[in-house]
N, C-alpha and C positions, 0 to 999 in steps of 0.2 A: 649826901654827906660831902663835906668839904675837905679837900686834902690839907695838911698841915702845911704852914708856911715854910717849913724847912725843906720840904721836898718840892716847893715851887722853885727854888733857886737850883735850876739844874745844872749850871756851870760849877757851883760850888760842890755839888754832888759828884760830878765828873772829875774835879780836881782832887777830892778825896779818894775817889776810886783810883786815880793814877798813882797817888802815894801809896794805896793799898796794894796794887800790883807790882810795884817796883821790886820788892824783895824776890818774888817768884820770877820776874823778868830776868832779874840779875843772876838767879839761880840757873835758869834754862839757858841763859846766853853763855853763862860760864861752862855748863855742861858741853855744849855745841862747840865752844872754842877748844875745849880740852879733847872732845872726839876728833875734830877736824885736824887741829895741830899738834896735839900732844902737850901743849903748854899748861902746866897745872897752877901757875902763879895767881892767876885771876880767881881760880875756885878756892885757893888757899886764903885769900884775903877776905872772902865773904864768910867768915866764921861768926861774925856779929850778927848777921840775920839769918844764920843757918838752922835755926830752930822751927820744927814743923808747925808750931802754934802761930809764929809770925808770918810764915809763908802762906799757910792755908786759910789763917784768920784774915789776913789781908785780903785774899782773893774772895772770900765770903763776904767781907765787909764791901768790896768794890762791887761785887754782883749784887748784893741785897740793896744797896743804897740807890744803885742806878736802875734796877728793875723797878723799885717802887716810884723812882722819877718818871720812867717811862710809861708804865702800865696804870691806867686808873680804872678802878672796879667800882661800879655803882649799882646797888641794889635798891629796887623801888617796889613798894606794895601797889599792885593793881588788881582791882576786882577780885580780892581774895586770895590772890596768888603772888608770888614773889618773882619779879623780873630782874634778871641780872644783866649787866652790860659791861663787857670789858673792852677798853679803848686804850690803843697804843698811840701815845703821844709823846714823842722825846725828840731831843736834839740829836743830830747825828753823833756828837761827841759821847753823850750817854749810851747810845747804841754801841759805839766802837768800844768803850771801855767795858760794857757788858759782854761782848763777843770776845774780847781780849781775855777777861777774867774766865770765860768759859773754855777757851784754847789752852790756856796756860794751866788750868786745871785738869784738862784732859791729857795733855803733855806729861805733867807730872805724875798722874795716876797710871798712865800708859807705861812711863819709865819704870816705875814701881813694880808694876806687873811682870814686865819683860826680864828686869833685873833679878827678880826672885822667883821666876818661873822655873821649875825643875822637872824635866821628864823623869819619871819614876817607872823603871821596868817592872813587869809583873812576872 
């Protein structure tokens, strides 16, 4: 099974992934700046990209496209059984974008959990 030509151009997918993680990166950076310095000006200017669909959608887009560029899955019938092979082949840039999308997703989900966690006495 041949991979689609769009997924063969791994540099293009990494560039699309970078644009996908930019809103989440800006959100996390503004949060860290606000925590460290107390300056809220940067986070107030992010109202354009402050929607969860933009942030999480960009992260999912970056992750999905770059995982498809990195991993190749091949299934071949052999002697009446199905043999599967998963191969990891990707440029370091695709791996870096995938790792960055995973880390940013984890930071955002961890923040959401910690911010909304409440100890309820029994």
